[in-house]
C-alpha positions as YAML, in Angstrom:
chain: A
units: angstrom
residues:
- id: 1
  name: MET
  ca: [265.23, 315.64, 53.59]
- id: 2
  name: GLU
  ca: [268.40, 313.64, 54.17]
- id: 3
  name: ASN
  ca: [269.83, 313.36, 57.69]
- id: 4
  name: ASN
  ca: [273.65, 313.16, 57.70]
- id: 5
  name: ARG
  ca: [274.03, 313.39, 61.47]
- id: 6
  name: LYS
  ca: [276.47, 311.04, 63.18]
- id: 7
  name: ALA
  ca: [274.33, 310.54, 66.30]
- id: 8
  name: HIS
  ca: [270.62, 309.70, 66.63]
- id: 9
  name: ARG
  ca: [268.53, 312.76, 67.50]
- id: 10
  name: VAL
  ca: [265.67, 312.75, 69.98]
- id: 11
  name: ARG
  ca: [262.94, 315.26, 69.13]
- id: 12
  name: PHE
  ca: [260.88, 316.47, 72.08]
- id: 13
  name: GLU
  ca: [257.09, 316.56, 71.89]
- id: 14
  name: ARG
  ca: [256.80, 319.23, 74.59]
- id: 15
  name: LYS
  ca: [258.66, 322.52, 74.65]
- id: 16
  name: HIS
  ca: [261.69, 322.45, 76.93]
- id: 17
  name: ILE
  ca: [262.61, 325.98, 77.96]
- id: 18
  name: VAL
  ca: [266.37, 326.38, 78.46]
- id: 19
  name: SER
  ca: [268.84, 329.28, 78.28]
- id: 20
  name: ILE
  ca: [272.08, 330.02, 76.54]
- id: 21
  name: MET
  ca: [274.61, 332.16, 78.36]
- id: 22
  name: GLY
  ca: [277.90, 333.74, 77.35]
- id: 23
  name: VAL
  ca: [280.96, 332.06, 78.85]
- id: 24
  name: ASP
  ca: [281.82, 335.39, 80.52]
- id: 25
  name: GLY
  ca: [278.29, 335.62, 82.00]
- id: 26
  name: THR
  ca: [277.53, 339.00, 80.40]
- id: 27
  name: TRP
  ca: [274.48, 337.82, 78.43]
- id: 28
  name: ARG
  ca: [271.77, 335.23, 78.70]
- id: 29
  name: ARG
  ca: [268.98, 334.37, 76.24]
- id: 30
  name: ARG
  ca: [265.94, 332.17, 76.69]
- id: 31
  name: CYS
  ca: [265.39, 329.47, 74.06]
- id: 32
  name: ILE
  ca: [263.60, 326.20, 73.32]
- id: 33
  name: LEU
  ca: [265.41, 322.87, 73.09]
- id: 34
  name: VAL
  ca: [263.97, 321.30, 69.92]
- id: 35
  name: ASP
  ca: [266.04, 318.12, 69.73]
- id: 36
  name: ALA
  ca: [269.24, 316.66, 71.13]
- id: 37
  name: SER
  ca: [271.79, 313.91, 70.56]
- id: 38
  name: ALA
  ca: [275.06, 312.80, 72.11]
- id: 39
  name: SER
  ca: [276.91, 315.23, 69.85]
- id: 40
  name: GLY
  ca: [274.63, 318.26, 69.58]
- id: 41
  name: ALA
  ca: [271.31, 320.01, 69.98]
- id: 42
  name: LYS
  ca: [268.96, 322.20, 67.97]
- id: 43
  name: LEU
  ca: [267.69, 325.36, 69.67]
- id: 44
  name: GLU
  ca: [265.07, 327.96, 68.81]
- id: 45
  name: VAL
  ca: [266.40, 331.26, 70.17]
- id: 46
  name: GLU
  ca: [263.92, 333.97, 71.20]
- id: 47
  name: GLY
  ca: [264.64, 337.34, 69.65]
- id: 48
  name: SER
  ca: [267.48, 338.35, 67.39]
- id: 49
  name: THR
  ca: [270.63, 336.24, 67.28]
- id: 50
  name: ASP
  ca: [272.71, 339.14, 65.90]
- id: 51
  name: PRO
  ca: [274.24, 340.08, 69.28]
- id: 52
  name: LEU
  ca: [275.17, 336.44, 69.91]
- id: 53
  name: LYS
  ca: [278.38, 336.28, 67.91]
- id: 54
  name: ALA
  ca: [280.07, 334.01, 70.46]
- id: 55
  name: GLN
  ca: [281.43, 330.70, 69.20]
- id: 56
  name: GLU
  ca: [281.30, 329.21, 72.71]
- id: 57
  name: PHE
  ca: [278.48, 329.48, 75.23]
- id: 58
  name: PHE
  ca: [276.80, 327.60, 78.05]
- id: 59
  name: LEU
  ca: [273.54, 325.73, 77.49]
- id: 60
  name: VAL
  ca: [271.76, 326.07, 80.83]
- id: 61
  name: LEU
  ca: [269.34, 323.18, 81.24]
- id: 62
  name: SER
  ca: [267.87, 323.92, 84.68]
- id: 63
  name: SER
  ca: [266.29, 326.95, 86.32]
- id: 64
  name: THR
  ca: [268.90, 326.83, 89.10]
- id: 65
  name: GLY
  ca: [271.80, 326.76, 86.65]
- id: 66
  name: LEU
  ca: [273.24, 323.58, 88.14]
- id: 67
  name: ALA
  ca: [272.71, 321.54, 84.95]
- id: 68
  name: PHE
  ca: [274.61, 323.02, 82.03]
- id: 69
  name: ARG
  ca: [276.88, 322.13, 79.12]
- id: 70
  name: CYS
  ca: [279.67, 324.07, 77.47]
- id: 71
  name: CYS
  ca: [278.77, 324.33, 73.77]
- id: 72
  name: GLU
  ca: [280.21, 325.48, 70.48]
- id: 73
  name: LEU
  ca: [278.19, 327.14, 67.73]
- id: 74
  name: ILE
  ca: [278.30, 325.08, 64.52]
...
């Protein structure tokens, strides 16, 4: 499989549990951070992604919510 990514990806050996949250704060979904780079990340979302039609969301990296990134669905 060919990798056309611009940035080098780091794949995690252990599962990193994170959350995605709507920018308006009305929804939050638990997920697993599979890999990450300077320009993106791959997530495994628990449950159906049908309700998550948002183009923008927060990736919440800590249980306290203090570490997060504003993201765009690609």
